[in-house]
C-alpha positions, 0 to 999 in steps of 0.5 A: 812328111810334114803335118802342115799340108793344106786340106784344099788339094784333097777335094780333087779326089772324087773317088774318095767321096763317100756315096750315100749307099756307102754311108749307110753300109758303114753305119750298119757295119760300125753300129751292129759290129759294135753291138755284137762286140760289146755284147761280149764286153757287157757279158764280162761286166755282168759276170764279174759282178754276179758270177766270177767271184765264187767261181774263180775266187772261192777261198776269199771272203765275200768282200775280197772275192768281189775285189778280186773279181773286179780286179780281173775286170780292171785288167781288161781296162789296164791292157786297153791302152796297149791295144789302143796304141797297137791298133792305132798304129795299124789304123793310121798306117794300114787303114781303119777297116782292117782294125775294125775286122781284127778287133771283132775277131779278137774279142769274139774268140776271147769271149767264147773261150771264157765260157769254156774255162774250168772253175777253181774247184776243178783246176785250182789257181789255173782257173783265175790265171786263164781268166786273166789271160782271156780278159787281157786279150778281150781288152786288147780288142776293146782298146781299138774298137770304140776309137775305130768305129768313131773315127770311121763314122766321123770321117765318112759323114759330111758336115752338119750330120757327123754328131748323129751318125758318129753316135750310131756305133755308140748306140750299138754298144747300148744295144749290145749291153741290152742283148747281154743283159737280156741273155743273162736275165733269161739264164739267171731268172728262176735258176738258183743253180746257175754256177753249178749247172754251167748255165753261165757258160752259154752266153759266152759260147754264143760269141761264136755267132757274133764273130761270124756276123761281125767279121762279115759286116766289117769285111764288106765295109769300104775304107774311110774317105779321109784315109783314102785321100791320105794314101792318094796324096802319100801323107799316111803317117809313118809313126803316128804314135810319135806324131801324136806325142809330139803334136797332140799333148794338150789335145790328149790331156783334154780328151782324157779329162773329158772321158774321166767323168763319162767312163768312170760314171759308166763303170761305177753304175754298170758294175759297182752299182749293180754289185752294191744293190745285190751284194751289199743292200741285198736286193733279191732276184735278177734286179741287177740285170733288169737295171742294166736292161732299163738303163741301156734302153734309155741310153739307146734313145739318149745317145743318138739324140745327144749326137743330133743335139751336138750337130745343132748346138755344138759339141762342147756345150752339149757335152757340158750339159750332160756332165752337169746332169751326172753331177746333179744326180750323183748324191741323190742316186746313190742315196736312193740305192742305199734304201733297198727299194727295187723299183726306185733303184732301177729308175735311179740307175737308169736315169743317171746312166742312161741320160747323164753318163751316156749323153756324154758318151753320144756327144763324144763320138764325133767330138774326140775324132774331130779334136785330132789331126787327120794323120794321127787321128786313130792313134790320138783317139785311142790313147785319149780313150784308153788312158782314161779307161784305166784311170777311171773306168777300169779302176772305179769298181775296184775303188768302190769295192775297196770303199765298201770293204773299208766301211765294213771293216770300220764297223767290226766286220758288220756286212750290213754297214757296207750300205753306208758306203754310198756317200764316199762312192758318190763323192768319188763320182762327183770328183771325176765329173768335176774334172770332166766339167773343167776339161770342157772349158779347155776344149775348143769347139769342133763342129763342122771342122775340116777332117782333112786338116792335119793339125789338131783343133786345139792347135788351130784354136790356140793360134787363132787366140794368139792372133786375136790377142796380138790384134787387140794389143796392136789396136790398144797401142794405136788407140793409146 
């Protein structure tokens, strides 16, 4: 099989066209499935910032306990590229639908079992070991979920509306975050004995219901029209990983670069900033949970708007605009967080995360799938997303916690000195965002691109640019 098949002959397959009813069903299945699935992931994010340190790493100092807790958080990201490759291979060979059903099952079961874990005081070091194992399984499922939902929706939707519809599963992620934060707020609010009483377990136990609902919705979903056409024309890629590595290296680098600012910013604000204002600045009560509820609520509005804007103005220019917003807010937001004002902290994180970071997130939903060719699209999106998740998203809270620990150590262990860590943390976020801004200038515009095209958008744009240069050279030679 070759990669240079014209897309025109696929239009003769009427059975592969998505009807309006199928489109709406896919939107519900992907969006609500992502919401339920990322309820699990958001629970772990909150617990790693607020619960897991004293529960599983009590022998450490407060700073080291936080680093260890974020270490398990990072492991979920570290395993995600493996999940992306494994499920990406299945998604490009077997189909998108099968993977989406598998990921909700894997993440739901893992999260349920986290709620049943014994503490360090009960079984010693087996407690953090079991936590790590379940976090790795959770990360395997997450490594394919966002890529699968984005690819499925992008391939379902006709030209002109892909940005908006592809953003809906990412809207589901915001709703899942809100649900997890609300549940945690109800558990934590007014309870000073959350860890000892075991109340922290019940949000994880509720994942049993999530597994059932998510699996039912995903199993009732039809396969994507693009994959149906690939199968009908016998063009399904035998080795999508090899195909992606051979034909998509520039596209993969672009995808990773686009994600560094978005994914790094998301983790920095969701996990590190929450831990900073509670554990370092010393804000009392469920302020961290309330912050995520407000930020995710604003993000739920921003994500579909970003997708819609990208349908009108183009993917790249909208992505770049939201990256500039994050860049402009980095230092002001972290300075506000260092002041210790509850209302100002909630507003600052909500605007930075809900608009700047998640604006990129919503635009990215259609952009990444459109960058890759049809035969290794799932694999390409998975690798780009999850490689960046390790480089930026997973390690960012750990780096931030390390920065705080270094600042405290440089002041003879004075814990209050950790407040001054806001400046280097803001510098770190700025660096990630600048890399993403640079990547936008290397990204070809993908608006209304033919999704049955086997070649990457970068390859097509590069060829067009080369032809343009040759023509300009030829015209210049003749004129001379």
